[in-house]
C-alpha positions as CSV (number, residue, x, y, z in Angstrom):
1,X,2.9,-13.4,3.4
2,X,2.6,-17.0,4.6
3,X,3.0,-18.8,7.9
4,X,2.9,-17.1,11.3
5,X,4.3,-13.7,12.0
6,X,4.2,-11.6,15.1
7,X,1.9,-8.5,14.7
8,X,-0.1,-6.0,16.7
9,X,-2.9,-3.5,16.1
10,X,-2.2,0.2,16.1
11,X,-4.5,3.2,16.0
12,X,-2.9,5.7,13.6
13,X,-3.2,7.5,10.3
14,X,-1.5,6.5,7.1
15,X,-0.6,9.4,4.7
16,X,0.0,8.6,1.1
17,X,1.4,11.3,-1.3
18,X,-0.9,12.4,-4.1
19,X,-0.3,14.5,-7.2
20,X,-0.2,18.2,-6.5
21,X,1.7,18.0,-3.2
22,X,-1.4,16.7,-1.4
23,X,-1.9,13.6,0.8
24,X,-4.6,10.9,1.0
25,X,-5.1,10.2,4.7
26,X,-6.5,7.0,6.1
27,X,-7.3,7.0,9.8
28,X,-8.2,3.8,11.8
29,X,-6.8,0.7,13.4
30,X,-4.3,-1.2,11.3
31,X,-2.3,-4.4,11.8
32,X,1.5,-4.0,11.9
33,X,4.1,-6.8,11.5
34,X,6.7,-6.4,14.2
35,X,9.5,-8.3,12.5
36,X,10.4,-6.5,9.3
37,X,12.3,-9.5,7.9
38,X,9.0,-11.5,7.8
39,X,8.1,-9.6,4.6
40,X,10.0,-9.3,1.3
41,X,8.3,-6.0,0.5
42,X,6.3,-3.5,2.6
43,X,2.6,-4.0,2.4
44,X,-0.6,-2.3,3.3
45,X,-3.7,-4.2,4.3
46,X,-6.5,-5.1,2.0
47,X,-8.7,-2.6,3.9
48,X,-6.8,0.2,2.1
49,X,-5.5,-1.6,-1.0
50,X,-9.1,-2.8,-1.8
51,X,-9.9,0.8,-2.6
52,X,-7.4,1.0,-5.5
53,X,-6.1,-0.6,-8.6
54,X,-2.6,-1.6,-7.5
55,X,0.5,-1.9,-9.7
56,X,3.7,-3.3,-8.2
57,X,6.7,-2.5,-10.3
58,X,9.5,-4.3,-8.6
59,X,12.3,-3.5,-11.1
60,X,11.3,0.2,-11.0
61,X,10.9,0.2,-7.2
62,X,7.4,1.7,-7.5
63,X,4.0,0.8,-6.1
64,X,1.2,2.8,-7.8
65,X,-2.3,3.1,-6.2
66,X,-4.8,4.2,-8.8
67,X,-8.4,5.3,-8.3
68,X,-10.9,7.0,-10.6
69,X,-10.8,9.5,-12.2
70,X,-7.3,8.4,-12.9
71,X,-6.7,5.2,-14.9
72,X,-4.0,3.2,-16.6
73,X,-3.2,1.4,-19.8
74,X,-0.7,-1.3,-20.4
75,X,1.0,-1.5,-23.7
76,X,4.3,-1.6,-25.6
77,X,7.0,1.0,-24.9
């Protein structure tokens, strides 16, 4: 994200699906961009993303957030 974009702060919770039909829930104040076209992909703030290893698979349309005890390896298919 570059330049200037309209945003606001909202008090809410963000629920992210986990394995086993559970959710990771983050409660707090988060910034929100008010003009969706300002971004080329949806993003979360560094306050949440900083807790994870983040893999963005644009061709597969997947964003994976990984935190121990889970891990990942990158290799040939």
